[in-house]
C-alpha positions in Angstrom: 96.8 109.2 93.2 95.5 110.4 96.4 95.2 106.8 97.4 98.5 105.2 98.2 99.9 103.3 95.3 101.4 100.0 96.7 105.0 99.2 96.3 106.4 95.7 96.5 107.4 96.4 100.1 104.1 97.7 101.2 101.8 95.2 99.5 103.8 92.3 100.8 103.3 93.5 104.4 99.6 94.1 103.8 98.7 91.0 101.9 100.2 88.5 104.3 101.7 85.1 103.5 99.7 84.7 100.4 101.6 87.5 98.7 105.0 86.8 100.1 106.3 85.3 96.8 106.1 87.0 93.4 104.7 85.1 90.6 104.1 85.6 86.9 100.9 87.4 86.0 98.1 85.0 86.0 94.7 84.6 87.6 92.8 85.0 84.3 90.5 87.7 83.0 89.1 88.6 86.5 92.5 89.5 87.8 93.2 91.7 84.8 89.8 93.5 85.2 90.5 94.1 88.9 94.0 95.4 88.1 92.8 97.8 85.5 89.8 98.8 87.6 92.1 99.8 90.5 94.4 101.7 88.2 91.6 103.5 86.5 89.8 104.5 89.8 93.0 105.5 91.5 94.2 107.4 88.4 90.8 109.2 88.1 90.7 110.1 91.8 92.5 113.3 91.0 89.7 114.3 88.6 87.1 113.3 91.2 88.8 115.5 93.8 89.0 118.5 91.4 85.3 118.2 90.6 84.3 117.7 94.3 86.2 120.8 95.3 83.8 122.9 93.2 81.1 122.2 95.8 82.9 121.4 99.0 85.9 122.6 101.0 89.1 120.6 100.9 88.5 119.4 104.4 85.0 118.2 103.5 86.3 116.3 100.5 88.9 114.5 102.6 86.4 113.8 105.4 83.7 112.4 103.0 86.1 110.1 101.1 87.6 108.6 104.2 84.3 108.0 105.9 82.7 106.5 102.8 85.7 104.3 102.2 85.7 103.1 105.8 81.9 102.3 105.6 82.5 100.4 102.4 85.3 98.3 103.7 83.4 97.7 106.9 80.5 96.2 104.9 83.0 94.0 102.9 84.6 92.6 106.2 81.2 92.1 107.8 80.0 90.0 104.8 83.2 88.2 104.0 84.5 87.8 107.6 88.1 87.1 106.5 90.5 85.6 108.9 94.0 83.9 108.9 94.7 80.5 110.3 91.5 80.2 112.2 92.1 83.4 114.1 89.7 86.2 114.9 88.3 88.5 112.2 89.6 91.5 114.1 92.7 91.7 116.2 92.3 91.6 120.0 95.5 93.2 121.2 95.1 96.9 122.0 98.6 97.6 120.7 97.6 96.4 117.2 94.7 98.9 117.1 97.2 101.6 118.2 99.4 100.7 115.3 96.5 100.9 112.9 95.6 104.3 114.3 99.1 105.5 113.4 99.0 104.2 109.8 95.4 105.5 109.5 96.6 109.0 110.3 99.8 108.8 108.3 98.4 106.9 105.3 94.9 108.5 105.0 94.1 111.5 107.2 97.1 113.7 106.6 97.9 112.8 103.0 94.2 113.0 101.9 93.9 116.5 103.5 97.1 117.5 101.8 96.0 116.3 98.4 92.6 118.1 98.7 94.3 121.3 99.8 96.9 121.1 97.1 94.4 120.5 94.3 92.9 123.9 94.9 96.0 125.3 93.1 97.5 122.3 91.4 95.9 120.6 88.3 94.7 117.0 88.6 97.1 115.9 86.0 100.1 117.3 87.8 98.9 115.9 91.1 98.7 112.4 89.5 102.3 112.8 88.2 103.7 113.9 91.6 101.8 111.1 93.3 104.0 108.6 91.3 106.9 109.6 93.6 105.4 107.3 96.3 107.7 104.4 95.7 110.7 106.7 95.8 109.6 108.1 99.1 108.9 104.7 100.4 112.3 103.4 99.5 114.0 106.4 101.1 112.0 106.5 104.3 111.9 102.7 104.8 115.7 102.7 104.6 116.7 105.8 106.6 113.9 106.1 109.1 112.6 102.6 109.8 115.7 100.6 108.6 113.5 97.8 107.2 115.1 98.0 103.7 118.7 98.1 102.5 119.4 100.0 99.3 122.3 98.9 97.1 124.0 101.2 94.6 121.4 100.6 91.9 118.6 101.4 94.3 120.3 104.5 95.6 120.7 105.6 92.1 117.0 105.1 91.6 116.2 107.4 94.5 118.6 110.1 93.1 117.0 109.8 89.6 113.6 110.0 91.1 114.5 113.3 92.9 115.9 114.7 89.7 112.6 113.8 88.1 110.7 115.7 90.7 112.9 118.8 90.2 112.1 118.6 86.4 108.4 118.3 87.1 108.4 121.3 89.5 110.5 123.4 87.0 112.4 125.7 89.3 113.5 127.7 86.2 109.9 128.9 85.8 109.2 132.4 87.0 105.7 131.8 88.4 105.6 129.9 91.7 103.5 131.0 94.7 100.4 128.8 95.5 101.2 126.4 92.7 104.6 125.6 94.2 103.1 125.3 97.7 100.6 122.8 96.4 103.2 120.7 94.7 105.3 120.6 97.9 102.1 119.6 99.8 101.6 116.6 97.4 105.2 115.6 98.0 104.5 115.8 101.7 101.5 113.5 101.1 103.7 110.9 99.3 106.2 111.2 102.1 103.4 110.3 104.5 102.7 107.2 102.4 106.4 106.3 102.8 106.1 106.6 106.5 103.0 104.5 106.5 104.6 101.7 104.4 107.7 101.7 106.5 105.8 101.7 109.8 103.6 98.8 108.5 106.6 96.8 107.6 108.2 97.4 110.9 105.3 96.8 113.3 102.5 94.9 111.4 103.9 92.8 108.6 104.4 89.7 110.8 100.9 89.7 112.4 98.2 87.2 111.1 95.7 89.7 109.8 93.7 89.1 106.7 94.5 91.5 103.9 90.9 92.8 103.6 90.7 93.3 107.3 94.0 95.1 107.2 92.7 97.6 104.6 89.5 98.1 106.7 91.4 98.7 109.9 93.6 101.3 108.3 90.9 103.2 106.6 88.5 102.6 109.5 90.7 104.1 112.1 91.2 107.1 109.8 87.4 107.3 109.5 87.1 107.3 113.3 89.6 110.2 113.5 87.6 112.1 110.9 84.4 111.6 112.8 86.0 113.0 115.9 87.1 116.0 113.9 83.7 116.5 112.2 83.1 119.9 113.9 86.4 121.2 112.6 86.5 119.6 109.1 83.0 118.7 107.8 80.7 121.4 109.0 80.2 124.4 106.7 78.3 125.4 103.5 78.2 123.0 100.6 77.0 123.3 97.0 76.0 120.0 95.7 75.1 119.0 92.1 75.0 115.7 90.4 78.6 115.8 89.3 79.9 116.6 92.8 77.8 113.9 94.4 78.8 111.2 91.8 82.5 112.1 92.0 82.5 112.1 95.8 80.7 108.8 95.9 83.1 107.1 93.5 86.1 108.6 95.2 85.0 107.3 98.6 83.3 104.0 97.8 85.5 102.8 94.9 88.7 104.7 95.3 89.1 104.5 99.1 87.1 101.3 99.5 86.7 98.7 96.8 89.9 99.5 95.0 91.8 98.2 98.1 90.0 94.9 97.8 90.7 94.7 94.1 94.3 95.4 94.6 94.6 92.7 97.3 93.1 90.2 94.9 95.7 91.1 92.3 98.5 90.8 94.8 97.4 87.3 95.7 97.3 86.2 92.0 100.4 88.1 90.7 102.5 88.7 93.7 103.4 92.2 95.1 106.0 93.2 92.6 103.8 92.6 89.6 100.8 94.1 91.3 102.8 97.3 92.1 103.0 98.0 88.3 99.7 99.9 88.9 102.1 102.7 89.8 102.6 103.2 86.1 98.9 103.2 85.2 97.6 105.8 87.6 99.6 108.9 86.4 98.7 108.1 82.7 95.0 107.9 83.6 95.3 111.1 85.7 97.0 113.1 82.9 94.7 111.9 80.2 91.5 112.7 82.2 92.8 116.0 83.3 93.7 117.2 79.8 90.7 115.8 78.0 87.9 116.4 80.5 89.1 119.4 82.5 91.1 121.0 79.6 94.1 121.3 81.9 97.4 122.6 80.5 100.4 120.3 80.3 103.9 121.7 79.9 106.8 119.7 78.5 108.6 119.3 81.8 105.7 117.5 83.5 105.6 114.3 81.2 109.4 114.4 80.9 109.9 114.6 84.6 107.3 111.8 85.0 109.4 109.5 82.7 112.5 110.3 84.8 110.6 109.5 88.0 109.4 106.2 86.5 113.0 105.3 85.6 114.0 106.0 89.2 111.2 103.8 90.4 112.4 100.9 88.2 115.9 101.3 89.7 114.7 101.8 93.3 112.5 98.7 93.1 115.3 96.6 91.6 113.5 96.0 88.4 116.4 97.5 86.4 120.0 97.3 87.7 123.3 98.9 86.9 125.9 96.7 85.2 127.9 94.8 87.7 131.2 96.6 86.7 129.6 100.0 87.3 128.3 99.0 90.7 131.7 97.8 91.7 
């Protein structure tokens, strides 16, 4: 999805102490509804981008979704006024705001621009499949760049398997590349940005007493501030609006970049970060089904096969499945 799919590493740092311990799925029907709603909205975000691009430029799509998401989360924080341990609703240290500026750019501005640009040549179903590489990128970058994770043999195997899955999805044996290949590489660049954002968050923000909803608002809000500053470069220009474009853009911004963050945080608190991160497996399925059924997009054999290989890599990289002890030795 063009919205970052949380891994167990990322959601633990964003959700604060309430999500520091995994638990069995519980929380009742409401939690299940929020889980499925987040998965559906994030999975459908690729469809929304594809439709929005029929009336707006790729920069306008990214600008609108971030600004709408920031406004939505701002209203949520204004009404709920969440805080941790009696502290302020918003942090007071300037350095914290600078950290949020970094993850806002790395986790929203750059990847959302890359996704919108890529989907000019890449189908929404393929974009949703490649987006599933986010946990692989996170494991790799958090280990090598930020050194906030340590990968054992099983997890390194997961990273390698995930890379093999990406190669299968791209299909280097195919003769036709060009813009399609460039778009796929742009999506992988976007998921690498998510990995940078999650690693940076774990390194510099995970220990601070910031409410989870406030955390989501500050990240998207700082990205929205950057987009507003770049309005003359990104948002101005001709548009061709119809009902479908307006509805998709509104859902993409308000729900996909706003409310879905709140829903996911609620799931994290009830289920724990590892169980909540299984939304990773929902979003590509939703994206592929909608792309094929609604947009009549083609789907070649290597894309779902590569997706299964990537999912296997995710299971290994997240420690859900491990090699036999003798093999690890």
